[in-house]
C-alpha positions as CSV (number, residue, x, y, z in Angstrom):
1,M,-137.0,230.2,85.5
2,A,-138.9,233.5,86.1
3,D,-142.2,231.6,86.0
4,N,-141.0,229.1,88.6
5,S,-139.7,231.9,90.9
6,S,-143.0,233.8,90.5
7,K,-145.0,230.8,91.4
8,Q,-142.8,230.0,94.3
9,S,-143.1,233.5,95.7
10,E,-146.9,233.3,95.5
11,N,-146.7,229.9,97.2
12,D,-144.6,231.3,100.1
13,A,-147.4,233.8,100.8
14,L,-149.7,230.9,101.4
15,P,-150.1,229.3,104.9
16,P,-148.1,226.1,105.2
17,A,-151.1,223.9,104.9
18,E,-151.9,225.3,101.4
19,Q,-148.4,224.9,100.0
20,T,-147.8,222.0,97.4
21,P,-145.5,219.2,98.4
22,A,-143.2,219.9,95.5
23,Q,-142.7,223.4,96.8
24,I,-142.3,222.5,100.4
25,F,-140.2,219.3,100.0
26,G,-137.5,218.0,97.6
27,M,-136.9,215.3,95.0
28,G,-137.8,212.3,97.2
29,D,-140.9,213.8,98.6
30,V,-142.1,214.6,95.1
31,Q,-141.7,211.0,94.1
32,A,-143.3,209.8,97.3
33,H,-146.1,212.3,96.9
34,K,-146.9,211.0,93.4
35,A,-147.2,207.4,94.7
36,K,-149.2,208.5,97.8
37,Q,-151.4,210.7,95.7
38,Q,-152.4,207.7,93.6
39,Q,-153.2,205.7,96.7
40,Q,-155.1,208.6,98.3
41,T,-157.2,209.0,95.1
42,K,-158.5,205.5,95.6
43,I,-159.2,206.1,99.3
44,L,-161.0,209.4,98.6
45,W,-163.3,207.6,96.1
46,G,-164.1,205.1,98.8
47,I,-164.8,207.8,101.4
48,F,-166.8,209.7,98.9
49,S,-169.0,206.7,98.3
50,L,-169.4,206.1,102.1
51,L,-170.3,209.8,102.8
52,L,-172.9,209.7,100.0
53,V,-174.6,206.8,101.7
54,L,-174.5,208.5,105.1
55,V,-175.9,211.7,103.6
56,L,-178.8,209.9,102.1
57,A,-179.4,208.1,105.4
58,V,-179.4,211.4,107.3
59,I,-181.8,213.0,104.9
60,F,-184.3,210.2,104.4
61,I,-184.0,207.9,107.5
62,L,-182.7,209.9,110.6
63,P,-185.6,212.4,110.7
64,R,-188.0,209.6,111.4
65,Y,-186.2,208.8,114.7
66,I,-185.0,212.2,116.0
67,A,-187.3,215.0,117.2
68,T,-186.8,218.6,116.3
69,P,-184.7,220.3,119.1
70,D,-186.1,223.2,121.1
71,P,-184.2,226.4,120.3
72,A,-184.7,227.6,123.9
73,N,-182.8,224.7,125.3
74,V,-179.8,225.0,122.9
75,A,-176.7,226.7,124.3
76,P,-174.1,228.3,122.0
77,V,-170.5,226.9,121.9
78,I,-167.7,229.3,121.8
79,I,-164.4,228.1,120.3
80,P,-161.4,230.1,121.4
81,V,-159.0,231.3,118.7
82,E,-155.3,230.4,119.2
83,R,-152.6,232.6,117.8
84,S,-149.4,230.9,116.6
85,T,-146.1,232.5,117.4
86,P,-143.0,231.6,115.3
87,Q,-140.4,229.7,117.3
88,E,-137.6,231.5,115.5
89,A,-137.8,234.9,114.1
90,F,-135.7,236.0,111.1
91,S,-134.9,239.4,110.0
92,P,-136.4,240.6,106.7
93,F,-132.9,240.4,105.0
94,E,-132.3,236.9,106.2
95,E,-135.8,235.8,105.1
96,A,-135.0,237.3,101.7
97,Q,-131.7,235.5,101.5
98,L,-133.4,232.2,102.4
99,L,-136.1,232.8,99.9
100,R,-133.6,233.4,97.1
101,E,-131.5,230.4,98.0
102,R,-134.6,228.2,98.1
103,E,-135.7,229.5,94.7
104,Q,-132.3,228.7,93.2
105,A,-132.4,225.2,94.6
106,Q,-135.9,224.7,93.3
107,D,-134.8,226.0,89.8
108,V,-132.2,223.2,89.7
109,L,-134.8,220.7,91.0
110,A,-137.2,221.7,88.3
111,Q,-134.5,221.0,85.7
112,I,-134.0,217.6,87.4
113,L,-137.7,216.8,87.2
114,E,-137.9,217.8,83.5
115,L,-134.8,215.8,82.6
116,Q,-136.1,212.8,84.7
117,E,-139.3,212.8,82.6
118,Q,-137.4,212.9,79.4
119,L,-135.1,210.0,80.4
120,E,-138.1,207.9,81.6
121,E,-139.7,208.5,78.2
122,I,-136.7,206.8,76.6
123,S,-136.8,204.0,79.2
124,V,-133.5,204.9,80.9
125,E,-134.1,202.2,83.5
126,S,-133.7,199.5,80.9
127,W,-130.3,200.6,79.6
128,A,-128.7,202.6,82.5
129,G,-130.8,201.6,85.5
130,D,-128.0,201.7,88.1
131,A,-126.6,205.0,87.0
132,Y,-130.0,206.5,86.8
133,Q,-130.9,205.3,90.3
134,A,-127.6,206.7,91.5
135,A,-128.4,210.1,90.1
136,L,-131.8,210.0,91.8
137,D,-130.2,209.0,95.1
138,I,-128.0,212.1,94.9
139,A,-131.2,214.2,94.5
140,I,-132.7,212.5,97.5
141,E,-129.6,213.6,99.5
142,G,-130.4,217.1,98.4
143,D,-133.9,216.7,99.7
144,I,-132.6,216.3,103.3
145,A,-130.6,219.5,103.0
146,Y,-133.6,221.2,101.5
147,R,-135.9,220.2,104.4
148,E,-133.4,221.5,106.9
149,Q,-133.4,224.8,105.0
150,R,-129.8,224.4,103.9
151,F,-130.7,225.6,100.5
152,L,-127.2,226.4,99.2
153,E,-126.1,222.8,100.1
154,A,-129.3,221.4,98.6
155,Q,-128.6,223.4,95.4
156,E,-125.1,222.0,95.2
157,I,-126.3,218.4,95.7
158,Y,-129.1,218.9,93.2
159,Q,-126.6,220.3,90.7
160,R,-124.6,217.1,91.0
161,S,-127.7,215.0,90.4
162,L,-128.5,217.2,87.4
163,L,-125.1,216.7,85.9
164,A,-125.4,212.9,86.4
165,L,-128.8,213.0,84.6
166,Q,-127.4,215.2,81.8
167,S,-124.6,212.7,81.4
168,L,-127.2,209.9,81.0
169,E,-129.0,212.1,78.4
170,G,-125.7,212.3,76.4
171,L,-125.1,208.6,77.0
172,S,-128.5,207.8,75.4
173,Q,-127.1,208.6,71.9
174,V,-124.0,206.4,72.6
175,V,-126.3,203.6,73.7
176,L,-128.5,204.1,70.7
177,T,-125.5,203.9,68.3
178,N,-123.9,201.0,70.1
179,S,-127.2,199.1,70.3
180,I,-127.8,199.5,66.6
181,E,-124.2,198.4,65.8
182,E,-124.5,195.4,68.2
183,G,-127.8,194.5,66.6
184,Y,-126.4,194.4,63.1
185,A,-123.3,192.5,64.4
186,A,-125.6,190.0,65.9
187,I,-127.4,189.6,62.6
188,E,-124.1,188.9,60.9
189,A,-123.2,186.5,63.7
190,G,-126.5,184.6,63.2
191,L,-127.9,185.5,66.6
192,P,-131.5,186.6,66.0
193,A,-132.5,186.9,69.7
194,E,-129.5,189.1,70.6
195,A,-130.2,191.2,67.5
196,E,-133.8,191.8,68.4
197,Q,-132.8,192.7,72.0
198,S,-130.3,195.3,70.8
199,F,-132.7,196.9,68.3
200,A,-135.4,196.9,71.0
201,T,-133.1,198.9,73.3
202,A,-132.3,201.3,70.4
203,L,-136.1,201.8,69.7
204,L,-136.7,202.6,73.4
205,I,-134.4,205.5,72.9
206,D,-135.5,206.5,69.4
207,A,-138.7,204.9,68.3
208,D,-138.4,206.5,64.9
209,S,-134.8,205.4,64.1
210,E,-134.9,204.1,60.6
211,S,-131.7,202.1,61.1
212,A,-133.1,200.4,64.2
213,L,-136.5,199.7,62.6
214,A,-134.8,198.2,59.5
215,G,-132.6,196.1,61.8
216,M,-135.5,194.9,63.8
217,E,-137.2,193.8,60.6
218,R,-134.1,192.0,59.5
219,A,-133.7,190.3,62.9
220,G,-137.3,189.0,62.5
221,L,-136.4,187.5,59.1
222,L,-133.0,186.1,60.3
223,P,-134.2,182.6,61.4
224,E,-135.6,182.0,57.9
225,V,-132.4,183.4,56.3
226,L,-130.2,181.2,58.5
227,A,-132.2,178.1,57.7
228,L,-131.8,178.7,54.0
229,L,-128.1,179.4,54.4
230,E,-127.7,176.2,56.4
231,E,-129.4,174.2,53.7
232,G,-127.2,175.9,51.1
233,D,-124.1,175.0,53.0
234,A,-125.2,171.4,53.1
235,R,-125.8,171.3,49.4
236,R,-122.4,173.0,48.8
237,A,-120.7,170.4,51.0
238,S,-122.0,167.7,48.8
239,N,-120.8,169.5,45.6
240,D,-124.3,170.3,44.5
241,L,-123.3,173.9,43.8
242,E,-126.2,174.9,41.6
243,S,-128.7,173.8,44.2
244,A,-126.7,175.5,46.9
245,L,-126.8,178.7,44.9
246,E,-130.6,178.6,44.7
247,F,-130.8,178.5,48.5
248,Y,-128.3,181.3,48.9
249,T,-130.2,183.4,46.4
250,E,-133.5,182.8,48.1
251,A,-131.9,183.9,51.4
252,A,-130.5,187.1,49.7
253,V,-134.0,187.8,48.3
254,I,-135.5,187.7,51.8
255,D,-132.7,189.9,53.2
256,P,-130.7,191.6,50.4
257,A,-128.4,193.3,53.0
258,H,-127.2,190.0,54.6
259,S,-123.5,189.9,53.9
260,G,-123.4,186.2,54.6
261,A,-125.9,185.4,51.8
262,A,-124.1,187.8,49.5
263,N,-120.7,186.2,50.3
264,A,-122.0,182.7,49.9
265,I,-123.4,183.6,46.5
266,T,-120.1,185.1,45.4
267,Q,-118.1,182.2,46.6
268,T,-120.4,179.6,45.2
269,N,-120.3,181.3,41.8
270,I,-116.5,181.2,42.1
271,D,-116.7,177.5,42.9
272,I,-118.9,176.8,39.9
273,V,-116.5,178.7,37.6
274,D,-113.5,176.8,39.1
275,R,-115.3,173.5,38.8
276,D,-116.3,174.1,35.2
277,F,-112.9,175.5,34.3
278,L,-111.2,172.3,35.6
279,N,-113.7,170.1,33.8
280,F,-113.2,171.9,30.4
281,M,-109.4,171.7,30.9
282,S,-109.6,168.0,31.7
283,A,-111.8,167.3,28.7
284,G,-109.4,169.3,26.5
285,F,-106.3,167.3,27.6
286,S,-108.2,164.1,27.2
287,A,-109.0,165.1,23.6
288,I,-105.3,165.8,23.1
289,Q,-104.5,162.3,24.3
290,N,-107.0,161.0,21.8
291,N,-105.4,163.0,19.0
292,N,-108.4,165.1,18.6
293,P,-107.1,168.7,18.8
294,E,-110.2,170.4,17.4
295,V,-112.3,169.1,20.3
296,A,-109.5,170.0,22.7
297,L,-109.4,173.5,21.3
298,Q,-113.1,173.9,21.9
299,S,-112.8,172.8,25.5
300,F,-109.8,175.1,26.1
301,N,-111.6,178.1,24.6
302,R,-114.6,177.5,26.9
303,A,-112.2,177.3,29.8
304,L,-110.7,180.6,28.8
305,N,-114.1,182.2,28.5
306,L,-114.6,181.3,32.2
307,K,-111.2,182.7,33.2
308,P,-110.0,185.1,30.6
309,E,-106.7,185.7,32.5
310,S,-105.8,182.1,32.8
311,S,-102.3,181.4,31.5
312,D,-102.9,177.7,31.7
313,A,-105.9,177.9,29.4
314,R,-103.9,180.1,26.9
315,A,-101.0,177.7,27.0
316,A,-103.4,174.7,26.4
317,I,-105.0,176.6,23.4
318,T,-101.5,177.2,22.0
319,Q,-100.8,173.5,22.4
320,A,-104.0,172.5,20.6
321,E,-103.5,175.0,17.8
322,T,-99.9,173.9,17.3
323,M,-101.1,170.3,17.2
324,I,-103.7,171.2,14.6
325,T,-101.2,173.2,12.6
326,S,-98.6,170.4,12.7
327,R,-101.2,167.8,11.7
328,D,-102.6,169.9,8.9
329,L,-99.1,170.8,7.7
330,N,-98.1,167.2,7.7
331,I,-101.2,166.3,5.8
332,Q,-100.4,168.8,3.0
333,L,-96.8,167.8,2.9
334,T,-97.6,164.2,2.7
335,A,-100.2,164.8,0.0
336,A,-97.6,166.9,-1.9
337,Q,-95.1,164.1,-1.7
338,E,-97.7,161.6,-2.9
339,H,-98.5,163.9,-5.9
340,E,-94.9,164.3,-6.7
341,A,-94.4,160.5,-6.7
342,A,-97.3,160.2,-9.1
343,E,-96.0,163.1,-11.1
344,R,-99.2,165.0,-10.6
345,W,-97.3,168.3,-10.4
346,Q,-100.2,170.7,-10.4
347,D,-101.7,168.8,-7.4
348,A,-98.3,168.8,-5.7
349,L,-98.0,172.5,-6.3
350,Q,-101.4,173.1,-4.7
351,A,-100.6,171.0,-1.7
352,Y,-97.3,172.9,-1.2
353,N,-99.2,176.1,-1.4
354,N,-101.7,174.9,1.2
355,A,-98.8,173.9,3.5
356,L,-97.3,177.4,3.1
357,A,-100.7,179.0,3.9
358,I,-100.5,177.1,7.2
359,D,-96.9,178.0,7.9
360,A,-95.0,180.2,5.4
361,N,-91.7,179.3,7.1
362,V,-91.6,175.6,6.4
363,V,-88.4,175.1,4.3
364,S,-89.5,171.8,2.9
365,A,-92.7,173.4,1.6
366,V,-90.8,176.3,0.1
367,N,-88.4,174.0,-1.7
368,G,-91.2,171.6,-2.7
369,R,-93.3,174.4,-4.2
370,E,-90.3,175.6,-6.3
371,R,-89.7,172.1,-7.5
372,A,-93.3,171.4,-8.2
373,Q,-93.7,174.6,-10.0
374,T,-90.8,173.8,-12.3
375,R,-92.0,170.3,-13.0
376,A,-95.6,171.5,-13.5
377,N,-94.4,174.0,-16.1
378,L,-92.3,171.2,-17.8
379,D,-95.3,168.9,-17.7
380,T,-97.6,171.5,-19.2
381,F,-95.1,172.3,-22.0
382,L,-94.5,168.7,-22.8
383,N,-98.2,167.9,-22.9
384,N,-98.9,170.8,-25.1
385,I,-96.3,169.6,-27.6
386,I,-97.3,166.0,-27.4
387,N,-100.9,166.9,-27.8
388,A,-100.2,169.2,-30.7
389,P,-96.9,168.1,-32.3
390,L,-97.5,169.9,-35.6
391,R,-96.5,173.1,-33.7
392,L,-92.9,171.9,-34.1
393,A,-93.2,173.2,-37.7
394,E,-92.6,176.6,-36.2
395,D,-88.9,177.1,-35.8
396,A,-89.2,178.9,-32.5
397,V,-91.3,176.1,-31.0
398,Y,-88.9,173.5,-32.4
399,Q,-85.8,175.1,-30.9
400,Q,-87.5,175.6,-27.6
401,S,-88.6,172.0,-27.5
402,I,-85.0,170.9,-28.2
403,T,-83.8,173.0,-25.2
404,V,-86.5,171.7,-22.9
405,Y,-85.8,168.2,-24.0
406,N,-82.1,168.5,-23.2
407,E,-82.8,170.1,-19.8
408,A,-85.4,167.4,-18.9
409,L,-82.9,164.7,-19.6
410,T,-81.2,165.6,-16.4
411,L,-84.4,164.9,-14.4
412,V,-85.7,161.8,-16.1
413,Q,-85.8,158.4,-14.7
414,E,-86.9,155.3,-16.4
415,N,-90.4,154.0,-16.0
416,T,-91.7,157.5,-15.2
417,R,-94.2,159.7,-16.8
418,L,-91.5,162.2,-17.7
419,Y,-89.5,159.5,-19.4
420,E,-92.5,158.5,-21.6
421,Q,-93.1,162.2,-22.4
422,L,-89.5,162.7,-23.4
423,V,-89.5,159.6,-25.6
424,T,-92.6,160.8,-27.3
425,L,-91.2,164.3,-27.7
426,R,-88.0,162.9,-29.2
427,S,-89.9,160.9,-31.8
428,Y,-91.7,164.1,-32.9
429,L,-88.4,166.1,-32.9
430,D,-86.8,163.4,-35.0
431,K,-89.6,163.6,-37.6
432,A,-90.2,167.3,-37.4
433,R,-87.4,168.1,-39.9
434,V,-87.9,165.0,-42.2
435,P,-89.7,166.2,-45.4
436,V,-92.7,164.4,-46.7
437,P,-93.8,164.5,-50.4
438,V,-97.0,166.5,-50.9
439,T,-98.8,166.3,-54.3
440,L,-100.6,169.5,-55.4
441,N,-103.2,169.3,-58.2
442,S,-104.6,172.4,-60.1
443,D,-106.2,173.3,-63.4
444,G,-103.3,175.2,-65.1
445,V,-105.1,178.5,-64.9
446,T,-105.2,179.0,-61.1
447,N,-102.2,180.8,-59.5
448,V,-101.2,178.7,-56.5
449,T,-99.2,179.8,-53.4
450,V,-98.3,177.8,-50.3
451,L,-98.1,180.3,-47.5
452,R,-94.8,180.6,-45.7
453,V,-93.3,178.2,-48.3
454,S,-93.4,179.6,-51.9
455,E,-95.5,180.9,-54.8
456,L,-95.9,177.9,-57.2
457,G,-97.8,179.7,-60.0
458,M,-100.2,177.9,-62.4
459,F,-99.8,174.2,-63.0
460,N,-101.8,171.0,-63.3
461,A,-99.8,168.9,-60.8
462,Q,-96.7,169.5,-58.7
463,T,-94.9,167.7,-55.8
464,L,-93.4,169.6,-52.8
465,E,-91.2,168.3,-49.9
466,L,-92.7,169.7,-46.7
467,N,-91.8,169.0,-43.1
468,P,-94.7,167.8,-40.9
469,G,-96.9,170.7,-40.0
470,I,-100.1,172.6,-40.9
471,Y,-100.0,174.5,-44.2
472,T,-102.3,176.7,-46.2
473,A,-102.6,176.8,-50.0
474,V,-104.2,179.8,-51.7
475,G,-105.6,179.8,-55.3
476,V,-106.2,183.0,-57.3
477,R,-107.8,183.3,-60.8
478,P,-109.1,186.5,-62.3
479,G,-113.0,186.5,-62.5
480,Y,-113.2,183.8,-60.0
481,R,-113.5,183.6,-56.2
482,D,-110.2,183.0,-54.4
483,V,-109.8,179.6,-52.6
484,R,-107.9,178.7,-49.4
485,T,-107.1,175.1,-48.6
486,E,-105.6,174.1,-45.3
487,F,-103.8,170.7,-45.2
488,I,-101.7,168.7,-42.8
489,V,-98.4,167.0,-43.3
490,P,-98.5,164.3,-40.7
491,F,-95.7,162.7,-38.6
492,S,-96.9,159.3,-39.8
493,G,-95.2,159.7,-43.2
494,E,-98.4,159.6,-45.1
495,E,-98.1,161.6,-48.3
496,P,-101.0,164.1,-48.6
497,V,-102.7,165.1,-52.0
498,V,-104.0,168.7,-52.1
499,T,-106.2,170.2,-54.9
500,V,-106.3,174.0,-55.4
501,I,-108.7,175.2,-58.2
502,C,-110.7,178.4,-58.5
503,N,-113.8,177.4,-60.3
504,E,-116.5,179.7,-58.8
505,P,-117.1,182.7,-61.1
506,V,-117.5,186.0,-59.4
């Protein structure tokens, strides 16, 4: 401000012809002066060229045709000097007041000019042309007051123009923000031309705006993105979801920030999951209908993997597992019953155990296992006696066999394996206590003992009555090696002959 006032004071000291237009006139004159100055520059160049030609002509051509004048005949020309008198005279105080008022008006005008240049640099005409022109029109009104030396009024009018321009300066940031927002909205709406126009406006205000530059780049890519999205929509409409996803993904690669591409990818993935889920569920229920629960369970599990929170998939899995359990349980129970019918009690016991491993609460399996265990134990005992009936010679075995036999009679039915076992056991029991003659031969010098029966002493021949069983005869003679002879008294009634002689000297 001080520099402007100093320059203006110096300018006031100049004669009117040497004062600059900006210091003499106002806002409108400055603008007119700029335009006129450009036009005058062209005219001056033309005049300069013409004068150059004339000077050359005067120097080189004119002296050939004009003689040198005689100094004695040349009379001097006297030009009178006119003195100008001001039409209106001001007192020094008034002149000082006017000077200060003019300086204040020019200070405001200087701010207007500076702000005008700043606004034109951000192309204010393109985004607020009417308001900008209105602000300049106010300044031109101030010019009129300025020319008429109504400097206080000019200052007030200039101040209104400055406020209007300052408002536009503040509005530029709002326009910048709105233009960027409108540009991105146009991108999402699929309007590339509108988006480019909005970002272009924003870049006029701030050529370095990263957001606007990024938006302009995206707007340039938008037609290609829209074409890919359109093709993806067509594929999706025909249920070609994987192909649609490829187009959506390609669009997202070109413009990763495009929400439409991202949303399309998300929704298409959801559609693919829904489709596959329904297909797996349908395949599972079809397998259920075909009585193939294992295949159904696989399908239902795949469906659950796609939608872990699906109650439908979990219910279907339960149904398939129940079906498998029921089927396997029935298989084991059926097998157990078949084994029971064939009196394969160990096999029946194993089948019942398998059934209880599937479901420990099945009453029929619990009862069946107990029954099979009892019959298996009976079967084992009977087989052991039948396969080794000579064990009945032991009193404990004999008494136990009688007890088992009597208990088994309550279970027996004709034409069964148990019936045959009991018949065989009864025949052995009947003979187990029927003595059989056994002939023992010796040499009269060997001391003979039948273990668990009696000590017979020395003899040449002796007969004993022994029940069927396995016996051991021991011979002892001093100076000779002892002998042990094991012999069997069979159930067949055959009378065995046993020789016990110590004949191997020690």
